[in-house]
C-alpha positions in Angstrom: 0.0 0.0 0.0 2.2 2.8 -1.2 -0.7 5.2 -2.2 0.0 7.6 0.7 3.4 8.9 1.6 3.9 11.1 4.7 6.8 13.2 5.8 8.1 12.1 9.2 10.9 13.4 11.5 12.8 10.7 13.4 14.8 11.8 16.4 17.4 10.2 18.7 16.0 9.6 22.2 19.2 10.7 23.9 20.1 13.6 21.5 16.9 15.1 20.2 18.8 17.5 17.9 20.1 14.4 16.0 17.3 13.7 13.5 16.4 12.9 10.0 13.3 13.8 7.9 12.1 11.3 5.4 9.0 10.7 3.4 7.6 7.2 4.0 4.8 5.2 2.5 2.0 4.0 4.9 1.6 0.3 5.2 -1.2 -0.4 7.6 -0.7 -4.1 7.3 2.9 -3.9 8.7 3.4 -3.7 12.4 6.8 -2.1 12.2 8.2 1.0 10.7 11.2 0.4 8.4 13.8 3.0 7.5 17.0 2.5 5.6 19.9 1.7 7.9 22.1 4.2 6.1 19.7 7.1 6.9 19.3 6.1 10.5 23.1 5.8 10.9 23.7 9.1 9.2 21.5 10.7 11.9 23.4 8.9 14.6 20.4 6.8 15.6 21.5 3.8 17.6 20.7 0.1 17.2 19.2 -0.9 20.5 18.1 -4.4 19.8 20.7 -6.7 18.3 18.4 -8.7 16.0 14.8 -9.6 15.3 13.6 -12.2 12.9 11.0 -11.3 10.3 9.2 -13.6 7.9 8.3 -12.4 4.4 5.1 -13.3 2.6 7.0 -16.2 0.9 8.1 -17.6 4.3 11.7 -16.4 3.9 13.2 -15.4 7.3 15.5 -12.4 7.8 17.1 -10.7 10.7 17.3 -6.9 11.2 18.5 -4.6 13.9 16.0 -2.2 15.6 16.3 1.0 17.5 14.2 3.4 19.6 13.3 6.8 18.1 11.0 9.7 18.6 8.6 9.9 15.6 7.0 13.2 14.7 4.5 14.1 12.1 2.9 17.6 12.1 2.0 18.3 15.8 2.0 14.7 16.9 4.8 12.6 18.4 5.4 9.2 19.8 8.3 6.9 20.8 8.6 3.7 18.8 11.0 1.0 17.5 12.1 1.2 14.0 13.7 -1.5 11.8 17.2 -0.7 10.3 16.2 -1.7 6.8 18.7 -2.9 4.2 18.8 -1.7 0.6 16.7 -4.6 -0.6 14.0 -3.9 2.0 10.9 -1.8 1.5 10.8 1.3 3.8 7.4 2.0 5.3 5.5 3.3 8.3 3.7 0.5 10.2 0.5 0.5 12.3 2.3 0.6 15.6 3.8 4.0 14.8 0.4 5.2 13.5 -1.3 4.0 16.7 1.2 5.8 18.8 0.6 9.0 16.8 -3.1 8.6 17.3 -3.6 8.3 13.6 -5.2 5.7 11.3 -5.4 5.3 7.5 -8.7 6.0 5.9 -8.5 3.3 3.2 -11.3 4.8 1.1 -9.8 8.3 0.8 -6.1 7.4 1.1 -5.4 9.9 3.9 -4.4 9.8 7.6 -7.1 10.8 10.0 -7.3 11.0 13.8 -8.0 7.5 15.3 -11.0 6.9 17.4 -10.4 7.4 21.1 -8.8 4.4 22.8 -11.2 2.5 25.1 -10.4 2.4 28.8 -11.7 0.4 31.7 -13.6 2.3 34.4 -13.4 0.9 37.9 
């Protein structure tokens, strides 16, 4: 689902002035956000998790490093894990990042919209 691309700012948790801006396609079927390793390293963003195994649609398994970043879009921000994508990987914004930002993809219109309020339990 590459119909919609959104400009994001990714910041280091420890050095907020170290950041990159990038335009990423929205992939509401992917849990994780993937950004090219070279861009993340260029901004000094650190690998926090050594490796995680991912399985492709054709059942191929691959390992990638992950890091923690502050993600900003417009006036919204969240903290999330991002995958250090290799050149052969497809970069994208996943649904965990969108959820943290309080956004969701309106599939019919192809735009990001505020998500419904999260349900809470009342004692």
